[in-house]
C-alpha positions as CSV (number, residue, x, y, z in Angstrom):
1,M,-30.6,-3.0,8.9
2,T,-28.2,-2.2,6.0
3,T,-29.3,1.4,5.8
4,A,-28.8,1.9,9.5
5,M,-25.4,0.3,9.3
6,L,-24.1,2.3,6.6
7,A,-25.7,5.6,8.0
8,T,-24.0,5.0,11.4
9,M,-20.8,4.4,9.8
10,V,-20.8,7.4,7.6
11,L,-22.1,9.6,10.8
12,C,-19.0,8.3,12.7
13,F,-16.8,9.0,9.8
14,A,-18.2,12.6,9.8
15,L,-17.7,12.9,13.5
16,S,-13.9,12.1,13.0
17,V,-14.4,8.5,14.9
18,S,-11.6,6.1,14.0
19,V,-12.2,3.8,11.1
20,A,-12.1,0.6,13.0
21,V,-14.3,2.0,15.7
22,S,-16.8,3.4,13.0
23,I,-17.1,-0.1,11.4
24,G,-17.4,-1.7,14.6
25,L,-20.3,0.4,16.1
26,A,-22.1,0.0,12.8
27,A,-21.8,-3.8,12.9
28,I,-23.0,-3.9,16.6
29,L,-26.0,-1.9,15.6
30,G,-26.4,-4.4,12.7
31,M,-26.4,-7.2,15.2
32,Q,-29.0,-5.6,17.4
33,A,-31.3,-4.7,14.5
34,S,-31.3,-8.3,13.2
35,N,-31.7,-9.8,16.8
36,A,-28.7,-11.9,16.4
37,H,-26.9,-13.3,19.5
38,M,-24.1,-10.9,20.5
39,L,-21.7,-13.9,20.6
40,I,-21.8,-14.4,17.0
41,S,-19.8,-11.3,16.7
42,V,-17.1,-12.4,18.7
43,K,-17.0,-15.6,16.5
44,E,-17.1,-13.6,13.3
45,M,-14.4,-11.1,14.4
46,F,-12.2,-14.1,15.5
47,N,-12.8,-15.7,12.0
48,A,-11.8,-12.6,10.1
49,I,-8.3,-12.5,11.6
50,N,-7.8,-16.2,12.1
51,K,-6.1,-16.8,8.7
52,F,-2.5,-17.9,8.1
53,P,-1.8,-15.3,5.4
54,L,-2.8,-12.3,7.7
55,A,0.4,-13.4,9.8
56,A,2.5,-11.7,7.2
57,I,1.2,-8.3,8.0
58,P,2.8,-7.9,11.5
59,F,6.0,-9.5,10.2
60,F,6.4,-7.1,7.3
61,I,5.6,-4.0,9.5
62,L,8.3,-5.3,11.9
63,A,10.7,-5.9,9.0
64,G,10.1,-2.3,7.8
65,N,10.8,-0.8,11.0
66,L,14.0,-2.9,11.3
67,M,15.2,-1.5,8.2
68,E,14.5,2.0,9.2
69,T,16.4,1.7,12.4
70,G,19.0,-0.7,11.0
71,G,20.4,1.7,8.2
72,I,19.1,-0.3,5.4
73,S,16.8,2.6,4.2
74,R,19.7,5.0,4.3
75,R,21.9,2.8,2.1
76,L,19.1,2.1,-0.3
77,V,18.7,5.9,-0.7
78,E,22.4,6.3,-1.5
79,F,22.1,3.5,-3.9
80,A,19.2,5.1,-5.7
81,K,20.9,8.4,-5.9
82,S,24.0,6.9,-7.4
83,I,21.9,5.8,-10.2
84,V,19.4,8.7,-11.0
85,G,20.7,11.6,-8.7
86,G,23.0,13.0,-11.2
87,V,20.5,14.6,-13.6
88,Q,18.3,17.8,-12.9
89,G,15.4,16.6,-10.6
90,G,17.6,13.5,-9.5
91,L,16.6,13.7,-6.0
92,P,12.9,13.5,-6.6
93,M,13.7,10.5,-8.7
94,T,15.8,9.1,-6.0
95,C,12.8,9.4,-3.7
96,V,10.7,7.2,-6.2
97,L,13.5,4.8,-6.9
98,T,14.2,4.1,-3.3
99,C,10.5,3.7,-2.3
100,M,10.2,1.1,-5.3
101,I,13.2,-0.8,-3.9
102,F,12.0,-0.4,-0.2
103,A,8.5,-1.5,-1.2
104,A,10.1,-4.8,-2.5
105,V,10.3,-5.8,1.2
106,S,8.2,-3.6,3.7
107,G,4.8,-4.3,1.9
108,S,3.4,-1.1,3.8
109,S,3.2,2.3,2.4
110,V,3.3,4.1,5.8
111,A,6.3,2.3,6.9
112,T,8.0,3.4,3.4
113,T,6.8,7.0,4.1
114,F,8.5,7.1,7.5
115,A,11.7,5.0,6.8
116,V,12.5,7.1,3.4
117,G,10.9,10.2,4.2
118,A,12.9,10.8,7.3
119,I,15.8,10.9,5.2
120,L,14.8,12.3,1.8
121,I,12.4,14.9,3.0
122,P,15.1,17.1,4.8
123,A,17.4,16.3,2.0
124,L,14.9,17.6,-0.6
125,I,14.4,20.8,1.6
126,K,18.1,21.3,2.0
127,H,18.4,21.3,-1.9
128,G,15.8,24.0,-2.5
129,Y,12.9,22.1,-3.1
130,P,9.6,23.4,-1.3
131,T,8.5,21.6,1.9
132,S,5.2,21.1,0.4
133,Y,6.6,19.5,-2.8
134,A,8.9,17.3,-0.7
135,A,5.9,16.0,1.4
136,A,3.7,15.4,-1.5
137,L,6.3,13.5,-3.5
138,Q,7.1,11.2,-0.4
139,A,3.4,10.5,0.2
140,T,2.8,9.6,-3.4
141,S,6.2,7.8,-4.0
142,A,5.4,5.7,-0.8
143,E,2.0,4.3,-2.5
144,L,4.4,2.0,-4.4
145,G,4.6,0.2,-1.0
146,V,1.3,-1.3,-1.5
147,I,1.6,-2.2,-5.3
148,I,4.9,-3.6,-5.7
149,P,4.8,-7.0,-4.0
150,P,5.1,-8.1,-1.2
151,S,2.1,-6.1,-0.4
152,I,-0.3,-6.2,2.6
153,P,-3.2,-4.8,0.6
154,L,-2.7,-7.6,-2.0
155,I,-2.7,-10.3,0.8
156,L,-5.9,-9.0,2.2
157,Y,-7.5,-9.1,-1.2
158,G,-6.2,-12.6,-1.9
159,V,-7.7,-13.7,1.5
160,S,-11.0,-11.8,1.0
161,A,-11.6,-13.0,-2.7
162,E,-10.0,-16.3,-2.3
163,V,-7.4,-15.6,-5.1
164,S,-3.7,-16.8,-5.2
165,I,-1.5,-14.4,-3.4
166,G,1.5,-15.6,-5.2
167,E,-0.3,-14.8,-8.7
168,L,-1.2,-11.3,-7.2
169,F,2.3,-10.6,-6.1
170,I,3.7,-11.5,-9.5
171,A,1.1,-9.6,-11.4
172,G,2.0,-6.5,-9.2
173,F,5.4,-6.0,-11.0
174,G,4.2,-4.4,-14.1
175,P,1.7,-2.0,-12.5
176,G,4.3,-0.9,-9.9
177,L,7.1,-0.5,-12.5
178,L,4.6,1.4,-14.8
179,I,3.7,3.9,-11.7
180,G,7.1,4.3,-10.5
181,G,8.6,5.0,-14.2
182,A,5.7,7.6,-14.9
183,L,6.5,9.3,-11.4
184,M,10.1,9.5,-12.3
185,L,9.6,10.8,-15.7
186,F,7.1,13.4,-14.3
187,C,9.6,14.4,-11.6
188,W,12.2,15.2,-14.2
189,L,10.1,17.0,-16.6
190,W,8.4,19.1,-13.7
191,C,11.7,20.0,-12.1
192,K,12.9,21.2,-15.8
193,W,10.0,23.3,-15.9
194,K,10.3,24.8,-12.5
195,G,14.1,25.1,-12.6
196,W,14.6,23.0,-9.5
197,G,17.2,20.5,-8.6
198,K,20.3,21.7,-10.8
199,N,22.6,20.8,-7.8
200,D,21.0,17.5,-6.9
201,G,24.3,15.4,-7.7
202,D,26.2,17.1,-5.0
203,G,27.5,14.4,-2.5
204,R,26.4,11.6,-4.9
205,L,28.4,8.5,-4.3
206,P,29.9,6.6,-7.4
207,F,27.7,3.6,-8.4
208,G,30.3,1.1,-7.4
209,R,30.8,2.3,-4.0
210,A,27.0,2.9,-3.3
211,T,26.2,-0.6,-4.5
212,L,29.1,-2.2,-2.3
213,Q,27.8,-0.2,0.7
214,A,24.2,-1.2,-0.1
215,G,25.0,-4.9,-0.9
216,W,23.4,-6.3,2.1
217,A,20.4,-4.1,1.7
218,L,19.9,-5.1,-2.1
219,L,20.1,-8.8,-1.3
220,M,17.1,-8.5,0.8
221,P,14.5,-8.1,-1.8
222,V,16.4,-10.7,-3.8
223,I,16.2,-13.4,-0.9
224,I,12.4,-12.5,-0.1
225,L,11.1,-12.5,-3.7
226,G,13.2,-15.2,-5.0
227,G,12.2,-17.4,-2.1
228,I,8.3,-16.6,-2.9
229,Y,8.7,-17.3,-6.5
230,G,11.2,-20.2,-6.2
231,G,8.8,-22.1,-4.1
232,I,11.1,-22.0,-1.1
233,F,8.7,-20.5,1.2
234,T,5.2,-19.0,1.2
235,P,4.6,-15.1,1.3
236,T,3.7,-15.5,5.0
237,E,7.1,-17.4,5.7
238,A,8.8,-14.8,3.5
239,A,7.7,-12.2,6.0
240,A,9.3,-14.0,8.9
241,V,12.5,-14.3,6.8
242,A,12.6,-10.8,6.2
243,V,12.5,-10.0,9.9
244,F,15.1,-12.3,10.7
245,Y,17.5,-10.8,7.8
246,A,16.7,-7.4,8.7
247,L,17.5,-8.0,12.3
248,V,20.8,-9.8,11.6
249,V,21.9,-7.3,9.0
250,G,21.0,-4.3,11.2
251,M,22.5,-5.8,14.4
252,L,25.5,-7.8,13.3
253,V,26.5,-6.3,10.0
254,Y,25.7,-2.5,10.0
255,R,25.6,-2.6,13.9
256,E,23.2,0.2,14.1
257,I,20.5,-1.5,16.0
258,K,21.3,-1.8,19.5
259,V,19.7,-4.1,22.2
260,R,18.0,-1.3,23.8
261,D,16.5,-0.3,20.4
262,L,14.5,-3.4,20.1
263,Y,11.8,-2.4,22.6
264,M,10.8,0.7,20.7
265,I,11.0,-1.0,17.4
266,L,8.7,-4.0,18.7
267,R,6.4,-1.5,20.4
268,K,5.8,0.5,17.3
269,S,5.4,-2.6,15.2
270,V,2.8,-4.1,17.7
271,I,0.8,-1.0,17.8
272,S,0.7,-0.8,14.0
273,S,-0.4,-4.2,13.6
274,A,-2.9,-3.9,16.2
275,V,-4.6,-1.1,14.6
276,I,-4.8,-3.1,11.3
277,M,-5.8,-6.3,12.8
278,F,-8.6,-4.3,14.6
279,I,-9.7,-3.0,11.4
280,I,-10.0,-6.4,9.6
281,A,-11.8,-8.0,12.7
282,N,-14.6,-5.1,12.6
283,A,-14.7,-5.1,8.9
284,G,-15.0,-9.0,8.9
285,L,-18.2,-8.8,11.2
286,F,-19.5,-6.0,9.0
287,A,-19.0,-7.9,5.9
288,F,-20.8,-11.0,7.6
289,L,-23.7,-9.0,8.3
290,L,-24.1,-7.5,4.8
291,T,-23.6,-11.0,3.2
292,R,-26.2,-12.3,5.6
293,A,-28.7,-9.7,4.5
294,G,-28.1,-10.4,0.9
295,V,-26.4,-7.1,-0.1
296,P,-23.4,-8.6,-2.2
297,E,-25.8,-10.6,-4.4
298,A,-28.2,-7.5,-4.6
299,I,-25.4,-5.2,-5.5
300,G,-23.9,-7.8,-8.1
301,L,-27.1,-8.1,-9.9
302,W,-27.6,-4.4,-9.8
303,L,-24.3,-3.8,-11.4
304,Q,-24.8,-6.4,-14.0
305,D,-28.2,-4.8,-14.9
306,V,-26.9,-1.3,-15.1
307,L,-23.3,-1.6,-16.4
308,K,-23.9,-3.8,-19.4
309,S,-20.3,-4.2,-20.6
310,P,-16.9,-5.0,-19.1
311,V,-15.7,-1.4,-20.1
312,M,-18.5,0.3,-18.4
313,F,-18.3,-1.9,-15.4
314,L,-14.6,-1.2,-14.9
315,L,-15.2,2.6,-15.4
316,G,-18.1,2.8,-12.8
317,V,-16.1,0.6,-10.3
318,N,-13.0,2.8,-10.7
319,A,-15.2,5.9,-10.1
320,A,-16.8,4.4,-7.1
321,L,-13.5,3.0,-5.5
322,F,-11.8,6.2,-5.9
323,I,-14.4,8.2,-3.9
324,I,-14.7,5.2,-1.4
325,G,-11.0,5.3,-1.1
326,M,-11.1,9.0,-0.1
327,F,-13.1,8.2,3.1
328,I,-12.4,4.6,4.2
329,E,-9.2,3.0,4.9
330,T,-7.7,0.8,2.2
331,S,-7.6,-2.4,4.2
332,A,-11.3,-2.1,5.4
333,S,-12.3,-1.2,2.0
334,I,-10.6,-4.3,0.4
335,I,-12.1,-6.6,3.0
336,V,-15.8,-5.4,2.9
337,L,-15.8,-4.8,-1.2
338,A,-13.5,-7.6,-2.6
339,P,-16.2,-10.4,-1.9
340,I,-18.6,-8.3,-3.5
341,L,-17.1,-7.1,-6.5
342,A,-14.9,-9.9,-7.4
343,P,-17.6,-12.3,-8.5
344,V,-19.3,-9.6,-10.5
345,A,-16.0,-8.8,-12.2
346,M,-15.6,-12.6,-13.1
347,H,-19.2,-12.5,-14.5
348,F,-18.1,-10.0,-17.0
349,G,-15.0,-12.2,-17.9
350,I,-12.3,-10.2,-15.9
351,D,-9.6,-12.2,-14.5
352,P,-9.9,-11.8,-10.6
353,V,-6.0,-11.4,-10.3
354,H,-6.3,-8.2,-12.8
355,F,-9.3,-7.0,-10.9
356,G,-7.3,-7.4,-7.7
357,L,-4.6,-5.1,-8.9
358,I,-7.1,-2.5,-10.4
359,M,-8.7,-2.5,-6.8
360,V,-5.6,-2.2,-4.9
361,V,-4.1,0.6,-7.1
362,N,-7.3,2.4,-6.9
363,L,-7.8,2.2,-3.3
364,A,-4.2,3.2,-2.6
365,L,-4.8,6.5,-4.2
366,G,-6.9,7.1,-1.0
367,M,-3.7,7.2,0.9
368,I,-2.7,10.2,-0.8
369,T,-6.2,12.1,-1.1
370,P,-7.7,14.0,1.7
371,P,-9.7,13.8,4.1
372,F,-8.4,10.4,5.5
373,G,-5.1,10.0,3.5
374,V,-2.7,8.1,5.8
375,N,0.4,8.6,3.8
376,L,-0.4,12.3,3.9
377,F,-0.5,12.5,7.6
378,A,2.6,10.6,7.7
379,A,4.5,12.7,5.3
380,C,3.1,15.8,6.8
381,T,4.3,14.5,10.3
382,V,8.0,14.1,9.0
383,A,8.1,17.4,7.1
384,R,6.2,19.3,10.0
385,I,3.8,20.9,7.8
386,S,0.0,21.0,7.8
387,L,-2.0,19.1,5.4
388,D,-3.5,21.9,3.6
389,R,-0.3,23.4,2.5
390,I,0.6,20.2,0.3
391,I,-2.8,19.9,-1.7
392,G,-1.8,22.1,-4.4
393,Q,1.4,20.1,-5.0
394,L,-0.2,16.9,-4.7
395,I,-2.8,17.4,-7.5
396,P,-0.3,16.6,-10.4
397,F,0.9,13.4,-8.8
398,V,-2.6,12.3,-8.3
399,L,-3.5,12.9,-12.0
400,V,-0.3,10.8,-13.0
401,I,-1.4,7.9,-11.0
402,L,-4.9,8.1,-12.4
403,A,-3.5,8.1,-15.9
404,C,-1.6,5.0,-15.0
405,L,-4.7,3.6,-13.3
406,M,-6.6,3.8,-16.7
407,I,-3.8,2.0,-18.5
408,I,-3.6,-0.8,-15.8
409,T,-7.4,-1.2,-16.0
410,Y,-7.8,-1.4,-19.9
411,V,-4.4,-3.1,-20.7
412,P,-4.7,-6.4,-18.7
413,Q,-1.6,-7.7,-20.0
414,L,0.5,-5.3,-18.0
415,S,-0.6,-7.3,-15.0
416,L,-1.3,-10.6,-16.3
417,G,1.5,-11.3,-18.8
418,L,4.3,-12.0,-16.2
419,R,1.8,-14.1,-14.2
420,D,0.9,-16.2,-17.4
421,L,4.4,-16.7,-18.2
422,V,5.5,-17.8,-14.8
423,Y,2.4,-20.0,-14.1
424,A,2.0,-21.3,-17.6
425,K,0.7,-24.8,-17.5
């Protein structure tokens, strides 16, 4: 049964069937092969999405779309440019820094790609950067949207592996800052070598003026993250607060969201949320059948037998996740694999919070690696360029994040230091 399910899923992927439908068809085949009553599929699909923390996903997606339309993302770009835009290569560095700030509210890399990329990709091209470089940079920078909290994949991992979402969020700051800093340093060195970006400071606002203009926008992540870590509201409630704040600022303060805009904002958010929830529902059924067949336990025992040490286990898992992330959507991968791999990681003495960060950072690479990198498609859509043209510019960025992944993997205090400080007994 398991072999038939996996073969069906891989075949559907090869035929370019959507991820959710591929997983669903494989699960239905598994139901038939195991002679299970089909009503069980409805029950398990409902159970997969009937979890309170998952309510944060549509709210964060809506908040990101409101920020894009309401002028918040544009002001964040001006603020970031006032900090790092004055040096050679300052505009690419602005892209990375803006994505770091935007990620502290949206929780979604695709939302970050569209919201920030719509502003910065044309600006980069205008300043003489190749279109392929601008698209590759934006796709890579937006990956921070799923690493820096609040993060939708971290929520999914917390639900799937039964790990505290609050601890995952606070552990995400170290890896997020590491990757953001490494990308900015790389952009600066790369532009120095290529001779790009000598006029990046043109049109840059003074820091004080940019901060004043972006004041309401900058207050948003402070309220959201401060509320979560201050115990005022849960991550799910924080998502609803983010929507309310973005709506009020966009309509009443910046006055860039009109009543007539709300329909399109809501429509886009509903479609994006439905796609993710459909993937989660189908992946939940798929995971149920694998668990029923004893696959997680078998894989766990095999990994324990083959990979004798924590170092080898983490190396093997990273290699496997990198390949899996290239072909399977991040959310689906987490939901299917987290319940299987997290217990094995704990057997090797690896903190489940640390393992969650490793898993999310690794699978997030799948968003910027062909053939199914959703960030690549989003960035190419904004830049109006074909996917094949940005691969050459993308490789150095992938190597930078892979280097950061190795540091995150083998230096656990980078993730756990702040967590242990905040949650010290």
